[in-house]
Each structure stands twice: as C-alpha cells, then as structure tokens.
Phi, psi and omega in degrees: 000356182293328178291328187276322179239091181291154179274162189298320182299312181295326181285328183290314180292325175289326175292323185286315181300318180288323175297316176298317183293312183298321168306312178295311180298317182293324184283314189251311185279321185298315178299322179291315184291318179288325177298313180302313177300315181302308181301317182292324176298310180302317183293317180293322180294318175300320174299320173293324175298313179297316178295325171298318181294316180291326176293319179292320179302321178288329174295314176302320174297315174302319181291317176302312179303313183296322179296313179295328186286318175299316182294319180301316178296325177296312179294324174302312180295319175300314179299317174303312179297322178293316179296323177293323181289323177297317184297315178294320183295314179299319180294320183291322179295321186288321177297314179300314184295320181291324178293323183288321173297321176300315182293324175296313176307314181300311180305316185290321181293321177296317175295317175306311183301307181303321179293317181297321177295322181291318173303318177293318180298313178303313178303315186290325178293319176302315178299310182297327175292321182293317174299322176294315178300320178299316183288327175295320180300311182299313184297319186292325183289327183278167178289124186256022185278314192267129183288319172306313187288327176293322178290316179295322176299316177299317183292327187285319182286329178291321178296321185285337183286126181260120185272002182266000000 
C-alpha cells in the first residue's frame, strides 16, 4: 500500500527531483523546444503564405486562361463569319459568272441561228434565181412569136418545176 499512499519523504524527494528536472528542462531543453516550435510555426506560416500566393497566382492564371479562351472563341467566330462571307461572295461571283457565260452562249447561239437563217435565205434566193434563169432560157429557146403558146409554155414549166 505504500505505492498508493506515498510517505512524506518520498514526496519531498520526488518534488526536489522534479524541480531539478524542471529546472534543467527550463534552462536547456525548453529554449530549444520553443525555438524549434517557433521555427516550425514560421516554416508552416511561410508554406501557408506560399500556398496562398500560388493559389492567387493560379486563380490569376485561370482568369487569364478564361480570357484567352474567350478571345480565341471570338477570333474563331470572326474567322468563321469571314469564311462564310467569302464563301457567299464566291458563290455569288460564280453565279454571276455562270449567268454571264450563259448569256454569252445564248447570244452566240442566236447569232449562229441568224447566220444560218441568212445563209438559208441566200440559198433560197439563189435557187429562185436559178429557176428563173432556167425558165427564161427555156422561154428563149422556144418560139416566142405566139402569145398563147407562150402562156401555155409558162404554165407547163411552172407545173414541171418542183419547188421542194
């Protein structure tokens, strides 16, 4: 039971031993411990400050990234709008060029038709002239003294002449 209820002498020597131990700790260990704790606190605070600075820098970078992304999107939209405008202009130019070429082809075709028509009319006139000359030759070769005979002869030749 001595362990449960220590005697006065044991308590006295324990207190003196504890006092010496406390004095040694306070004199030699406590400054080292407090200095270590202070340096650790400073190191932790520096790390927290650095983390906060890095966090602020990261947010700043994120903001810049978002701005750059928004600017890139605007540039992309501008480029796409410009490409659409160029495409529409090219389509319109191609349509106008195709219309102009079609009009040119139509004009050339009309001119060719007109030339063929003129050629056909000229050929027809030449044929009529040839028929007239042939009729005139035949009339001249026949006896021209009798008027009735001349009229019958002309009717005969007109009937004989094939106009096709």
